[in-house]
C-alpha positions in Angstrom: -1.3 14.3 -9.0 -3.5 13.4 -6.4 -6.4 12.4 -8.5 -4.2 10.3 -10.9 -2.9 8.2 -7.9 -6.5 7.8 -6.5 -8.0 6.8 -9.7 -5.0 4.0 -9.9 -6.1 2.5 -6.9 -2.8 0.8 -6.2 -1.9 -0.1 -9.8 1.1 1.6 -11.4 0.2 4.3 -14.0 2.0 4.2 -17.5 0.8 7.0 -18.7 -1.1 10.0 -18.2 -3.1 12.6 -20.7 -3.3 16.1 -19.6 -5.1 19.0 -21.4 -4.1 22.6 -20.5 -5.9 25.3 -21.8 -4.9 28.9 -21.7 -1.5 30.7 -22.9 1.6 29.1 -24.4 3.3 26.7 -22.3 6.7 25.0 -22.4 5.8 21.5 -23.2 8.9 20.6 -21.9 8.8 22.4 -18.6 5.4 21.2 -17.8 6.4 17.7 -18.3 9.5 17.7 -16.1 7.2 19.1 -13.5 4.9 16.5 -13.6 7.9 13.9 -13.6 9.6 15.3 -10.7 5.9 15.6 -8.6 5.3 11.9 -9.7 8.7 10.8 -8.1 8.3 8.2 -5.4 4.2 7.6 -6.7 2.6 5.0 -8.6 3.0 7.5 -11.3 6.9 7.7 -11.5 8.0 6.8 -15.0 4.6 7.4 -16.7 4.5 8.8 -20.1 3.2 12.2 -20.3 0.7 13.0 -23.4 0.0 16.7 -23.3 -3.0 18.2 -25.1 -2.2 22.1 -25.5 -5.3 24.0 -26.4 -4.2 27.9 -26.5 -6.7 30.8 -26.1 -7.5 32.6 -29.2 -7.6 36.4 -29.8 -9.9 38.6 -31.7 -8.6 42.2 -32.7 -11.6 44.8 -32.7 -9.7 47.1 -34.7 -8.1 45.1 -37.5 -10.5 42.0 -37.3 -7.6 39.4 -36.9 -8.1 36.1 -35.2 -5.1 34.3 -34.0 -4.0 31.7 -31.4 -2.5 33.0 -28.5 1.1 31.8 -29.1 2.9 34.0 -26.4 1.7 36.4 -23.4 2.1 39.4 -25.4 -0.6 38.0 -27.6 -3.0 38.2 -24.8 -2.2 42.0 -24.6 -2.3 43.4 -28.0 -3.0 42.4 -31.4 0.3 40.8 -32.9 -1.1 42.3 -36.6 -1.6 46.0 -36.2 -0.7 46.5 -32.3 -4.1 47.3 -31.2 -5.3 47.1 -27.9 -9.0 46.4 -28.3 -8.6 42.9 -28.2 -10.9 40.0 -26.8 -9.6 36.8 -25.6 -11.3 33.6 -25.5 -10.9 29.9 -24.3 -10.5 28.2 -21.2 -7.4 28.0 -18.8 -8.1 24.9 -17.2 -5.7 22.0 -16.6 -7.5 18.7 -16.9 -6.4 15.0 -16.2 -8.1 13.7 -19.2 -7.2 10.2 -18.9 -4.6 7.5 -17.5 -3.3 4.3 -18.4 -2.9 1.7 -15.8 -1.3 -1.9 -15.2 -3.7 -4.4 -14.4 -1.6 -5.6 -11.4 -1.5 -3.8 -7.9 1.9 -2.6 -7.1 3.4 -5.0 -4.8 1.3 -7.5 -5.9 2.7 -10.9 -7.1 
């Protein structure tokens, strides 16, 4: 939240675009968390656009490649149950962009 507030430079934020890499997350829970953290700031009531970028897993036993859809997929292959797997991808959370009003909050 602090990065978005700094970028807004006193202007009301109307939208946030956040990229989340890694394991599967609940879109509603993340959005609600952002909205709770934003309460009372220039980000309050901003529309949240989440871009989910899940990791992938490759099984060395059966050769299956798949997106990580749940936490168990990072432990064992969902196809054959093998545990000789390789997980790849980023687990970063990145504020990609914000949309702001052209007028500072409190101005007018």
